[in-house]
Every structure is written in C-alpha cells, then in structure tokens.
LUMBA-567535 format. One record per residue (C-alpha): residue number from 1; residue in three letters; chain; x, y, z. Coordinates in steps of 0.05 Angstrom, whole numbers, plus 5000, padded with zeros to 4 digits. Each point is the difference from the previous one (the first is absolute). Example, Ala and Ser with C-alpha at 12.3 -4.5 7.8 and 13.67 -1.06 7.14 Angstrom:
2
[1; 'ALA'; 'A'; [5246; 4910; 5156]]
[2; 'SER'; 'A'; [5027; 5069; 4987]]
***
This chain:
304
[1; 'MET'; 'A'; [9110; 8710; 7404]]
[2; 'LEU'; 'A'; [5023; 4932; 5026]]
[3; 'SER'; 'A'; [4927; 4979; 4998]]
[4; 'GLN'; 'A'; [5000; 5023; 4927]]
[5; 'SER'; 'A'; [5058; 4957; 4989]]
[6; 'LEU'; 'A'; [4972; 4935; 5035]]
[7; 'LEU'; 'A'; [4941; 5003; 4959]]
[8; 'GLN'; 'A'; [5040; 5010; 4926]]
[9; 'MET'; 'A'; [5043; 4939; 5035]]
[10; 'ASN'; 'A'; [4937; 4961; 5015]]
[11; 'THR'; 'A'; [4970; 5007; 4928]]
[12; 'ILE'; 'A'; [5070; 4984; 4966]]
[13; 'PHE'; 'A'; [5002; 4937; 5043]]
[14; 'ILE'; 'A'; [4925; 4977; 4987]]
[15; 'SER'; 'A'; [5012; 5010; 4921]]
[16; 'LEU'; 'A'; [5061; 4960; 5004]]
[17; 'LEU'; 'A'; [4968; 4948; 5035]]
[18; 'ILE'; 'A'; [4938; 5000; 4952]]
[19; 'GLU'; 'A'; [5046; 4999; 4937]]
[20; 'ALA'; 'A'; [5041; 4943; 5029]]
[21; 'VAL'; 'A'; [4955; 4943; 5029]]
[22; 'PRO'; 'A'; [4963; 4978; 4937]]
[23; 'PHE'; 'A'; [5067; 4986; 4973]]
[24; 'VAL'; 'A'; [5026; 4967; 5068]]
[25; 'VAL'; 'A'; [4929; 4959; 4999]]
[26; 'VAL'; 'A'; [5021; 4981; 4924]]
[27; 'GLY'; 'A'; [5070; 4979; 5027]]
[28; 'VAL'; 'A'; [4983; 4958; 5055]]
[29; 'PHE'; 'A'; [4948; 4961; 4959]]
[30; 'ILE'; 'A'; [5054; 4984; 4947]]
[31; 'SER'; 'A'; [5048; 4988; 5060]]
[32; 'ALA'; 'A'; [4950; 4945; 5026]]
[33; 'LEU'; 'A'; [4989; 4974; 4933]]
[34; 'ILE'; 'A'; [5073; 4984; 4991]]
[35; 'GLU'; 'A'; [5000; 4969; 5071]]
[36; 'LEU'; 'A'; [4941; 4953; 4989]]
[37; 'PHE'; 'A'; [5008; 4986; 4918]]
[38; 'VAL'; 'A'; [5068; 5004; 4987]]
[39; 'THR'; 'A'; [5053; 4949; 5010]]
[40; 'GLU'; 'A'; [5077; 5002; 5016]]
[41; 'GLU'; 'A'; [4999; 4944; 4943]]
[42; 'MET'; 'A'; [4967; 5048; 4954]]
[43; 'ILE'; 'A'; [5042; 5057; 5015]]
[44; 'THR'; 'A'; [5068; 4956; 4985]]
[45; 'LYS'; 'A'; [4975; 4987; 4933]]
[46; 'VAL'; 'A'; [4982; 5066; 4979]]
[47; 'ILE'; 'A'; [5054; 5042; 5028]]
[48; 'PRO'; 'A'; [5072; 4989; 4966]]
[49; 'LYS'; 'A'; [5057; 4987; 5034]]
[50; 'ASN'; 'A'; [5046; 5051; 4966]]
[51; 'ARG'; 'A'; [5000; 5060; 5043]]
[52; 'PHE'; 'A'; [4994; 5048; 4941]]
[53; 'LEU'; 'A'; [4938; 4964; 4968]]
[54; 'SER'; 'A'; [4967; 4994; 5066]]
[55; 'VAL'; 'A'; [5013; 5073; 5017]]
[56; 'THR'; 'A'; [4971; 5012; 4925]]
[57; 'MET'; 'A'; [4939; 4960; 5013]]
[58; 'GLY'; 'A'; [4983; 5040; 5066]]
[59; 'THR'; 'A'; [5011; 5058; 4965]]
[60; 'CYS'; 'A'; [4949; 4989; 4947]]
[61; 'ILE'; 'A'; [4953; 4962; 5049]]
[62; 'GLY'; 'A'; [4986; 5068; 5032]]
[63; 'SER'; 'A'; [4959; 5019; 4939]]
[64; 'LEU'; 'A'; [4942; 4950; 5018]]
[65; 'PHE'; 'A'; [4983; 5023; 5069]]
[66; 'PRO'; 'A'; [4949; 5062; 5001]]
[67; 'GLY'; 'A'; [5039; 5025; 5070]]
[68; 'CYS'; 'A'; [5032; 5054; 5026]]
[69; 'GLU'; 'A'; [5056; 5004; 5047]]
[70; 'CYS'; 'A'; [4952; 4987; 5069]]
[71; 'GLY'; 'A'; [4981; 4934; 4975]]
[72; 'ILE'; 'A'; [5056; 4977; 4966]]
[73; 'VAL'; 'A'; [5045; 4985; 5062]]
[74; 'PRO'; 'A'; [4961; 4945; 5040]]
[75; 'ILE'; 'A'; [4994; 4963; 4925]]
[76; 'THR'; 'A'; [5078; 5007; 4994]]
[77; 'GLN'; 'A'; [5004; 4972; 5067]]
[78; 'ARG'; 'A'; [4960; 4936; 4988]]
[79; 'LEU'; 'A'; [5031; 4988; 4925]]
[80; 'VAL'; 'A'; [5076; 4994; 5054]]
[81; 'LYS'; 'A'; [4962; 4957; 5046]]
[82; 'LYS'; 'A'; [4980; 4952; 4940]]
[83; 'ARG'; 'A'; [5076; 4996; 4978]]
[84; 'VAL'; 'A'; [4997; 5053; 4940]]
[85; 'PRO'; 'A'; [5065; 5033; 4998]]
[86; 'LEU'; 'A'; [5013; 5058; 5043]]
[87; 'HIS'; 'A'; [5031; 5036; 4942]]
[88; 'ALA'; 'A'; [4937; 4989; 4954]]
[89; 'ALA'; 'A'; [4953; 5010; 5048]]
[90; 'ILE'; 'A'; [5033; 5070; 5011]]
[91; 'ALA'; 'A'; [5003; 5019; 4935]]
[92; 'PHE'; 'A'; [4924; 4982; 4991]]
[93; 'MET'; 'A'; [4988; 5044; 5070]]
[94; 'LEU'; 'A'; [5039; 5056; 4964]]
[95; 'THR'; 'A'; [4963; 4999; 4929]]
[96; 'GLY'; 'A'; [4927; 4980; 5024]]
[97; 'PRO'; 'A'; [4978; 5063; 5021]]
[98; 'ILE'; 'A'; [5022; 5039; 4932]]
[99; 'ILE'; 'A'; [4997; 4953; 4941]]
[100; 'ASN'; 'A'; [4930; 4978; 5012]]
[101; 'PRO'; 'A'; [4944; 5025; 4954]]
[102; 'ILE'; 'A'; [4961; 5042; 5046]]
[103; 'VAL'; 'A'; [5069; 5046; 5022]]
[104; 'ILE'; 'A'; [5020; 5000; 4926]]
[105; 'PHE'; 'A'; [4934; 5026; 4974]]
[106; 'SER'; 'A'; [4989; 5053; 5067]]
[107; 'THR'; 'A'; [5079; 5020; 4974]]
[108; 'TYR'; 'A'; [4976; 5011; 4926]]
[109; 'ILE'; 'A'; [4939; 5040; 5025]]
[110; 'ALA'; 'A'; [5031; 5048; 5053]]
[111; 'PHE'; 'A'; [5047; 5018; 4940]]
[112; 'GLY'; 'A'; [4962; 5025; 4952]]
[113; 'ASN'; 'A'; [4987; 4934; 4964]]
[114; 'SER'; 'A'; [5077; 4990; 4985]]
[115; 'TRP'; 'A'; [5038; 4933; 4996]]
[116; 'LYS'; 'A'; [5064; 5042; 5021]]
[117; 'MET'; 'A'; [4999; 5002; 5073]]
[118; 'VAL'; 'A'; [4977; 4928; 4998]]
[119; 'PHE'; 'A'; [5052; 4973; 4961]]
[120; 'TYR'; 'A'; [5051; 5035; 5046]]
[121; 'ARG'; 'A'; [4962; 4975; 5065]]
[122; 'CYS'; 'A'; [4995; 4931; 4971]]
[123; 'GLY'; 'A'; [5070; 5001; 4980]]
[124; 'LEU'; 'A'; [5028; 5027; 5057]]
[125; 'ALA'; 'A'; [4958; 4955; 5047]]
[126; 'ILE'; 'A'; [5028; 4941; 4964]]
[127; 'CYS'; 'A'; [5070; 5014; 4997]]
[128; 'VAL'; 'A'; [5002; 5016; 5072]]
[129; 'SER'; 'A'; [4960; 4935; 5022]]
[130; 'PHE'; 'A'; [5048; 4953; 4956]]
[131; 'VAL'; 'A'; [5070; 5032; 5023]]
[132; 'VAL'; 'A'; [4975; 4994; 5075]]
[133; 'GLY'; 'A'; [4974; 4927; 4992]]
[134; 'ILE'; 'A'; [5071; 4987; 4972]]
[135; 'ILE'; 'A'; [5034; 5031; 5057]]
[136; 'ILE'; 'A'; [4954; 4975; 5052]]
[137; 'SER'; 'A'; [5014; 4936; 4977]]
[138; 'PHE'; 'A'; [5079; 5003; 5010]]
[139; 'LEU'; 'A'; [4983; 5036; 5066]]
[140; 'PHE'; 'A'; [4958; 4961; 5037]]
[141; 'ARG'; 'A'; [4992; 4920; 5018]]
[142; 'GLU'; 'A'; [4925; 4994; 4983]]
[143; 'ASP'; 'A'; [4989; 4932; 5048]]
[144; 'GLN'; 'A'; [5019; 5040; 5055]]
[145; 'LEU'; 'A'; [4954; 5057; 4987]]
[146; 'ARG'; 'A'; [4947; 4947; 4985]]
[147; 'GLU'; 'A'; [5015; 4970; 5067]]
[148; 'TYR'; 'A'; [4986; 5062; 5035]]
[149; 'ILE'; 'A'; [4935; 5023; 4968]]
[150; 'TYR'; 'A'; [4974; 4932; 5011]]
[151; 'ASN'; 'A'; [5024; 5002; 5075]]
[152; 'LYS'; 'A'; [4971; 5069; 5001]]
[153; 'GLY'; 'A'; [4927; 4972; 4972]]
[154; 'LYS'; 'A'; [5005; 4952; 5055]]
[155; 'LYS'; 'A'; [4998; 5048; 5053]]
[156; 'HIS'; 'A'; [4936; 5032; 4970]]
[157; 'GLN'; 'A'; [4965; 4943; 4976]]
[158; 'HIS'; 'A'; [4992; 4929; 5019]]
[159; 'HIS'; 'A'; [5045; 4968; 4947]]
[160; 'ASP'; 'A'; [5030; 4950; 5046]]
[161; 'HIS'; 'A'; [4958; 4947; 4951]]
[162; 'HIS'; 'A'; [5018; 5040; 4940]]
[163; 'HIS'; 'A'; [5017; 4938; 4962]]
[164; 'HIS'; 'A'; [4929; 4969; 5026]]
[165; 'HIS'; 'A'; [4970; 5048; 4969]]
[166; 'GLU'; 'A'; [5033; 4995; 4928]]
[167; 'HIS'; 'A'; [4976; 4928; 4997]]
[168; 'ASP'; 'A'; [4929; 5019; 5033]]
[169; 'HIS'; 'A'; [4990; 5059; 4941]]
[170; 'ARG'; 'A'; [5006; 4938; 4945]]
[171; 'LYS'; 'A'; [4945; 4959; 5041]]
[172; 'MET'; 'A'; [4945; 5059; 5009]]
[173; 'SER'; 'A'; [4944; 5007; 4966]]
[174; 'PHE'; 'A'; [4987; 5066; 4958]]
[175; 'ILE'; 'A'; [4962; 5031; 5047]]
[176; 'GLY'; 'A'; [5046; 4982; 5055]]
[177; 'LYS'; 'A'; [5058; 5032; 4952]]
[178; 'VAL'; 'A'; [4960; 5061; 4996]]
[179; 'LYS'; 'A'; [4985; 5007; 5071]]
[180; 'ALA'; 'A'; [5078; 4985; 5014]]
[181; 'VAL'; 'A'; [5017; 5068; 4945]]
[182; 'ILE'; 'A'; [4951; 5043; 5040]]
[183; 'ASP'; 'A'; [5037; 4976; 5074]]
[184; 'HIS'; 'A'; [5063; 5009; 4974]]
[185; 'ALA'; 'A'; [4985; 5071; 4963]]
[186; 'ILE'; 'A'; [4971; 5025; 5060]]
[187; 'ASP'; 'A'; [5056; 4975; 5046]]
[188; 'GLU'; 'A'; [5047; 5033; 4954]]
[189; 'PHE'; 'A'; [4957; 5067; 4992]]
[190; 'PHE'; 'A'; [5010; 5011; 5073]]
[191; 'SER'; 'A'; [5071; 4985; 5007]]
[192; 'VAL'; 'A'; [5016; 5045; 4942]]
[193; 'GLY'; 'A'; [4942; 5053; 5021]]
[194; 'LYS'; 'A'; [5033; 5027; 5060]]
[195; 'PHE'; 'A'; [5064; 5015; 4957]]
[196; 'LEU'; 'A'; [4963; 5028; 4958]]
[197; 'VAL'; 'A'; [4967; 5047; 5047]]
[198; 'ILE'; 'A'; [5067; 5016; 5024]]
[199; 'GLY'; 'A'; [5033; 5020; 4944]]
[200; 'SER'; 'A'; [4939; 5043; 4977]]
[201; 'LEU'; 'A'; [5011; 5039; 5063]]
[202; 'ILE'; 'A'; [5067; 5011; 4999]]
[203; 'ALA'; 'A'; [4994; 5018; 4930]]
[204; 'SER'; 'A'; [4937; 5054; 5010]]
[205; 'ALA'; 'A'; [5041; 5025; 5061]]
[206; 'MET'; 'A'; [5064; 5019; 4959]]
[207; 'GLN'; 'A'; [4951; 5023; 4939]]
[208; 'THR'; 'A'; [4971; 5049; 5053]]
[209; 'PHE'; 'A'; [5058; 5028; 5036]]
[210; 'ILE'; 'A'; [5052; 4995; 4937]]
[211; 'LYS'; 'A'; [4982; 5052; 4943]]
[212; 'THR'; 'A'; [5000; 4979; 4928]]
[213; 'SER'; 'A'; [5022; 5073; 4986]]
[214; 'THR'; 'A'; [5065; 4995; 5046]]
[215; 'LEU'; 'A'; [5018; 4940; 4966]]
[216; 'LEU'; 'A'; [4988; 5022; 4927]]
[217; 'SER'; 'A'; [5045; 5066; 5016]]
[218; 'MET'; 'A'; [5061; 4950; 5006]]
[219; 'GLY'; 'A'; [4986; 4970; 4934]]
[220; 'ASN'; 'A'; [5050; 5051; 4959]]
[221; 'THR'; 'A'; [5040; 4954; 4963]]
[222; 'LYS'; 'A'; [4988; 4934; 4963]]
[223; 'VAL'; 'A'; [5037; 4958; 5058]]
[224; 'THR'; 'A'; [4966; 5035; 5059]]
[225; 'ALA'; 'A'; [4931; 4996; 4958]]
[226; 'ILE'; 'A'; [5000; 4928; 4999]]
[227; 'LEU'; 'A'; [5021; 4996; 5071]]
[228; 'VAL'; 'A'; [4937; 5045; 5017]]
[229; 'MET'; 'A'; [4958; 4962; 4960]]
[230; 'ILE'; 'A'; [5021; 4928; 5030]]
[231; 'LEU'; 'A'; [4986; 5033; 5070]]
[232; 'LEU'; 'A'; [4931; 5027; 4983]]
[233; 'ALA'; 'A'; [4977; 4925; 4965]]
[234; 'PHE'; 'A'; [5023; 4971; 5072]]
[235; 'ILE'; 'A'; [4960; 5050; 5039]]
[236; 'LEU'; 'A'; [4938; 5005; 4962]]
[237; 'SER'; 'A'; [4993; 4932; 5000]]
[238; 'VAL'; 'A'; [4945; 4996; 4947]]
[239; 'CYS'; 'A'; [4984; 4934; 4971]]
[240; 'SER'; 'A'; [5026; 4990; 4923]]
[241; 'GLU'; 'A'; [4932; 5001; 4963]]
[242; 'ALA'; 'A'; [4996; 5070; 5030]]
[243; 'ASP'; 'A'; [5072; 5032; 5002]]
[244; 'ALA'; 'A'; [5000; 5016; 4926]]
[245; 'PHE'; 'A'; [4952; 5059; 5010]]
[246; 'ILE'; 'A'; [5041; 5032; 5049]]
[247; 'ALA'; 'A'; [5060; 4993; 4964]]
[248; 'ALA'; 'A'; [4969; 5031; 4944]]
[249; 'SER'; 'A'; [4985; 5061; 5038]]
[250; 'PHE'; 'A'; [5081; 5013; 5005]]
[251; 'ARG'; 'A'; [5016; 4999; 4927]]
[252; 'ASN'; 'A'; [5004; 5073; 4992]]
[253; 'THR'; 'A'; [5044; 4994; 5067]]
[254; 'PHE'; 'A'; [5051; 4942; 4984]]
[255; 'PRO'; 'A'; [5019; 4965; 4936]]
[256; 'ILE'; 'A'; [4986; 4929; 4972]]
[257; 'GLY'; 'A'; [5058; 4964; 5044]]
[258; 'PRO'; 'A'; [4978; 5027; 5072]]
[259; 'LEU'; 'A'; [4922; 4988; 4982]]
[260; 'THR'; 'A'; [5021; 4924; 4980]]
[261; 'ALA'; 'A'; [5045; 4989; 5065]]
[262; 'PHE'; 'A'; [4937; 5019; 5036]]
[263; 'LEU'; 'A'; [4957; 4951; 4967]]
[264; 'VAL'; 'A'; [5043; 4940; 5002]]
[265; 'PHE'; 'A'; [5029; 5018; 5074]]
[266; 'GLY'; 'A'; [4934; 5010; 5033]]
[267; 'ALA'; 'A'; [4965; 4943; 4971]]
[268; 'MET'; 'A'; [5063; 4951; 5026]]
[269; 'VAL'; 'A'; [5010; 5036; 5064]]
[270; 'ASP'; 'A'; [4954; 5040; 5042]]
[271; 'MET'; 'A'; [4989; 5009; 5075]]
[272; 'LYS'; 'A'; [4941; 4950; 4996]]
[273; 'ASN'; 'A'; [5031; 4942; 4964]]
[274; 'LEU'; 'A'; [5071; 5018; 5036]]
[275; 'ILE'; 'A'; [4966; 4985; 5070]]
[276; 'MET'; 'A'; [4967; 4942; 4967]]
[277; 'MET'; 'A'; [5067; 4974; 4969]]
[278; 'LEU'; 'A'; [5036; 5006; 5073]]
[279; 'SER'; 'A'; [4943; 4958; 5029]]
[280; 'PHE'; 'A'; [5010; 4946; 4956]]
[281; 'PHE'; 'A'; [5080; 4998; 4984]]
[282; 'LYS'; 'A'; [5064; 5011; 5032]]
[283; 'LYS'; 'A'; [5014; 5068; 5011]]
[284; 'LYS'; 'A'; [5070; 4995; 4971]]
[285; 'PHE'; 'A'; [4968; 4968; 4943]]
[286; 'VAL'; 'A'; [4947; 5062; 4993]]
[287; 'LEU'; 'A'; [5053; 5053; 5012]]
[288; 'THR'; 'A'; [5047; 4966; 4941]]
[289; 'LEU'; 'A'; [4935; 4993; 4960]]
[290; 'VAL'; 'A'; [4981; 5077; 5005]]
[291; 'LEU'; 'A'; [5070; 5023; 4991]]
[292; 'LEU'; 'A'; [5007; 4958; 4935]]
[293; 'ILE'; 'A'; [4939; 5026; 4978]]
[294; 'PHE'; 'A'; [5016; 5070; 5014]]
[295; 'VAL'; 'A'; [5068; 4995; 4968]]
[296; 'CYS'; 'A'; [4968; 4970; 4931]]
[297; 'VAL'; 'A'; [4943; 5056; 4992]]
[298; 'PHE'; 'A'; [5046; 5056; 5018]]
[299; 'THR'; 'A'; [5054; 4975; 4942]]
[300; 'GLY'; 'A'; [4943; 4983; 4952]]
[301; 'ALA'; 'A'; [4966; 5070; 5010]]
[302; 'LEU'; 'A'; [5062; 5030; 4988]]
[303; 'PHE'; 'A'; [5005; 4977; 4925]]
[304; 'ILE'; 'A'; [4927; 5017; 4990]]
***
C-alpha cells in the first residue's frame, strides 16, 4: 500500500517538475536579460513616482510575460534589485501568471469557449494585485528589503564586484553579452531549481496523502467552499497555464466564486513559489504577503 502511494507521489512529483521547468527557464532568461540590459536609470525614467500609478503599471506589465508563478519569482527579485519600487514589483508578480495571453486562452478553452470565467479570473486578479501592492507600499520600507535581497544574492554568487559588472556590461561585445546572459541564466536556474524541487516534492506528498474527496466534503457553504478551493489550489500547485482545466472539473461541485478563488489564489501562491519566495525575501514579508493575498481573494470570491 505504501509502495503504491510512493509510486503515485513520484508520478505527481515528476509531472509537476515537467510542467514547471520550461517556465522557470523562461523566467531565469528574462531575469538575466534584465540584469544585463536594463539599467537603474532606465527604470527610474519609466516607473512613475506615485505609488498608485506605479502599482497600476506593475499590474499591467504582467500581461506581457508568458510565464507562470514558478518563473515569475526570479524576475521579481531581479526587478527589486534594479530599484523597481517593491509595491510595483509585487503587483507584477501577482498578475503576471494570470493576465498573460497563454493563461487567458487556456482558461477560455477549459470553460467551454466562454469569456465569463476569464473575466472573473482576470478581474479578481487585477483587484487583488492592486490592493495588495498599495498595502505593501505602506507596510514595508523597500530599501531595507532590497538590501536584504542584495546581501542574500552575494552569498550565492560573487556579487562583490556588482557595480563593476554594470560598467563591463555596457562595454561588452554582442557575443560577450549573449554569453553573459546564458551564464547568468544557468546560475539562476540552479539557484531557483533546488527550491522548485523541494516545493514540488512537498506538493506531491500532500496530494498523495491528503485526499481531495475529504476536502470537497467540507465545502457545504459558500464560505467553506471558497476555503476548500483555496487550500486545494495551494496543495495541487498546478501551473497557471493548466489549472483552469482542473477548476473546470469542479464545475458541477462548486459555484463560480470558489472556482475563481482556486484560479486566482493558486496562481499567486502555491507550494512551489512559496518556497521560492521564502528563499528570496524576508520571512515576515512573505507571510504578510500571503495573508494579504488570502484575505483579498477570499473577500473577492464572496462577492462573485
């Protein structure tokens, strides 16, 4: 019986990795390109000083990145290092895995070529991202967090000559820059990869030993149904490109509110990206962020 469970856990673990790795690869390459080609001066010119406008901009930029929640964390960390305001970077991190074209299309297809679920999912994601970004801007001093990320990065990589690298990048030949992007991406992939493996392992264990049927039997009221679907999204840890097909399978069990909560919360927080966030950001910051996302998604789903 145990060997059967371990076999099932192994299958889930491998499928989670296969699903996530391509997006992590895209994420670390985008992160490396930002490191080499985007300067702090460029970001200062583009990002508005006003916190409301910068959060709005961060929320919208997410639509340009064809990633999922696994690959978005390294990009966010790199943006914060490059002096993007923390609240704008977090708003980007939350909407990126939801309002991009691939996820919109997969949600549309999964729910029988209907725009209704796409509208609810994207609408709630944008609202949650905006509210969380604004609250974060009041709660945390970003320079302190940026320092923490930068110092942590120094331990993993030799960033002692970071500022020299900034100047070297500008003088490099095109081939030199391509090589540097690949080197950065490989370093980052191995740095992020171990957390992806740990997260996938925990998620596969929880999927194997916590029965979905037990959870579903608890969702008798709208409130408990939303809580069950949020918990399920966290445990299943399915990439945002594929989660709509799982949500669609619960259409006859739960109304739209809980399904929307599943689609939004799971794309913002799951086992895999929680472990990554804990490795990149301060624990207090991550716990506050997860709590804010939970409260906003739960409240929003109640009104759907």
